[in-house]
N, C-alpha and C positions, 0 to 999 in steps of 0.2 A: 175414420173420415167423425168427427161432430159435426153435426147438422144445428145448426141453430134455427129459431119459428121467429116471427115480428112481437110475438105473443110473449109477455117472459109472469112472470110476478114473483114477487118479491117476499124476503122470509128473513130468518132472526134466528143464529146458530149459536149459542153458547159452547165455546170450547173452551180449553185449560191451556192455564197462561203457558206453558209447555208449548202444547200442539201451536198456538195462536201464534211464538217466540218463530216458531220454526217456518210460519205457513210468513209473515211478514217480510222477513229475511231473506225466505224467497220471490218473494214480492219484489222487497225491492233491487235484488240482486240480479232480477231481467228486467225492472221495468214494465211491473205487467200488477195490478191489482190486486190484493188480500181475492177479493168476491171473482174475480178469474180461474182461479187453484181453487176453489170451493170449489167452483160450479164444474171444472174437469174432471176433481175426481167425483162428486160425482156423478158426473151425466160416465163417468170411464168404469162405473161400481155398481148404481141400478137392480143391471137386470139379472148378476151376478146372487145379491141380497135378495131381490125377488121371489130366484132360484132356489136359494136356499131357504126362506122361509116355508115358503107353499110348499116344497119336502118335507121340511119339519111339522104345518099343517094336515098335511095327506099323509103321514105315516103316524101320525094319533089318529087318525082318523079309522086306518087297517088295525092298530092294537085295540082300537074300544071296537073293531070289527063293522063297522061303517063304509067300507071298501072291500070288494069284488078284489081277494090276491089269484091268479093263475100259474100256473109251473113255464118257465119256457116252450115247454114239452106241447102245450095246450096253443099256446099262443103262435108256435112256428104253425102247428096243423091247423088253429080256423086259419091262417093267410094262406095256407092252401087249398081251402074247399071254398 
């Protein structure tokens, strides 16, 4: 379910010609706007992108020794205490 708020911002997006053609064809066939589908795609996938990029940043900090890492055994033992 998509939740919309009254406050919005406008931005510009450059798309490859082929991608825009597909988007435009979909919009034409369904009677919706290209902006509608761009917004839907962003809202649908933004959380996944946030998770991926934040996980990559955390992994880099672990590799540099800047994050504490514990074993699964330590994790579960600490929960029992």
